[in-house]
C-alpha angles and dihedrals in degrees: 000000000000115000095216092052093049133085124235089250090056091050091049090052091048091054090059089068104027138018094193126110133180118222118192114208130181140141143260104229144125117284103187128271096314104028122096117244088232094052098119094048093042092054094045093047096048094047093044091053090050091051090047091054093046095049101031089240128150114249121210124218112281119263096225101182120063141157106310104136092137090062097052095100086074117079115252098029116129120190141180120217112245090249091052093047091051089055092048094050091044092052093047092052094042093056092047094044090054088055091053106268114136108165114068115186112187114200102202129200101181128068091206090066097059102084093042092048092053090049090048091054092054092049091046094054090054093044093053091050091049089053089049092227107183097239097035093118090056097053114115128178129194134179118215115189108206093203090057095056107126093231092050093047091049094051092046091054091048093050102036110014112191090350090076088083121174107273132036083015123183090239095059093039088051091055091053089049089054093048097040109023089164090063100053110140129210125197137148112270124204113239086225113075130174118251142156099035121130118247117246127141129350098259092047090050093053091046092056096035102035098174094037098251123122109208092314137129106203090175085084092065122109132178088242090058088048092057090052092051091046094052093046093049093047092050095047096042093046088058090046093051094051090049089051091051093051097044118105 
């Protein structure tokens, strides 16, 4: 059940049986010479919809822009500041909590979002209490990173070994190829790829990772691999969502 394709009456009826909602969140940032700028949002959205179908959960519209300031030296990247992202997440949850939702399961596609999401949850709990929303004490938030699923991580290591890397990875590119086969990109990739450097500002990032990749070889990606990653992530996160719902 997709929130944006539902009516308010349908949402009201859903809330009679469940107070859980899945929120896909990603990023709009460079992903190397062959990775789509929307990779993180595309992966999160596709997997979240799969989890929603498997668990009969409502799925909110995807938050497509995340915290990607370190990628902004590459054209096309759009980023929120951490403070802005906290406000956005807080406002999303506040509106939905007022409607009666209390379990917020964020399926995340971007590592750079994790710290800001956790900070946003803390601020949101306090904000809801300050507003004296009736169900504030019942609100729970959780972030589930699809790329950190144990089954996904295991398969990526089996398929790609050390060439999985940590950004513009073949696993995430493979998922986008499965979802959007018409948008598969091809480009020459240097055998030498930056890796192991700390992340600071945008110019420093581009200096150390000139083509945007971080230790990865996305040329290894295939749509068939993407389907495998998708199915593993949906299965593992569906189980995780149902556990989250049933937890006290």
